[in-house]
N, C-alpha and C positions, 0 to 999 in steps of 0.2 A: 437371256441366252448370250453367251460370249462366243468368240470365234471358234474355239475348239469344240464347244457344244454344237455349234452350227455344222462344223465339219463332220462330227459324229452323226448328226441327223441326216445330212446329205448322203453319207456313206451307207447308212442303214436303209434309207428310202430308195437309193439307186442301185445298190448291190456293188458299188465301187469299194475299193480299199480306202482306208482313211487317208493314205498318202495321195491317191488319185483324187479323192474328194477335196483335199486341201489344195492341190494344184489347180483343180477346176475353179474353186472359189477364188484363189489368188488371180487366176486369169480373168475371171469375170470382173473383179474389182479393178484390175489393171485396165481392162478394156473400157469400163465406164469412166475411169479417171482420165484416160487418154482422150476419149470423146469429149468430155467436159473441158479439158485443156484446149482442145481444138475449136471450142465454141459451139459444138453440137449438143443436142439433147438426146437422151436415151429413153425410149418409150417401151415399156413392157406391158402389153395389153392385159388388163385385169389386175396388174400389180401397181403400176404407177409410172411416173415420169421424173427422171433426173434432169436438171437443167442448171444453167448458170444465170444468176441475176446480178445486175449492177446495183451497187449501193452507192449513192451520191455522197459527196463530202458534206460534213455537217459539224456543227459546234457541239462540243461535249463539255463536261465539267470534271475536273480532278476531284475525286471524293475526299481526299486528304486535306487539300488546301482550298478547295472551292474555286480555284482558278479556272477560267474558261480556256479550253484548248480546241484546236482544230483537228478533226479526225479526217484522214484522207479517204478519197473515194476508193472502193474496192469491188472486186467480183466475189460473190459467195455462191457455193453450191446450194441447190434447192431440190427438194423432193415433194412431189404432189401425189398423194395416194390415189389409186384408181378406184373405180366404182365397186369392183368385186372385193378389193381389200377393205374398203370402208364398210361394206355390207357384212363381211365376215367377222369383224370385231364388234359390231353392234348387235 
């Protein structure tokens, strides 16, 4: 399912117009992104938790030359599925 299909599904399930559903989805994504940028996590009970995890610096290898390179430390977004979501797909 891509974004436009998700917007159509939201509009159909909620009775909103496609434009309103699109704005609601964009606002949700923006809010989650802002929370993660601020260092917070977002928990949706039954669905899952979005959070930021720190990835430490490490040594890597250039696949073309085989040369060892240093990869910088970074923060990465993470999602952990909730119990209800896990149960619904099994």
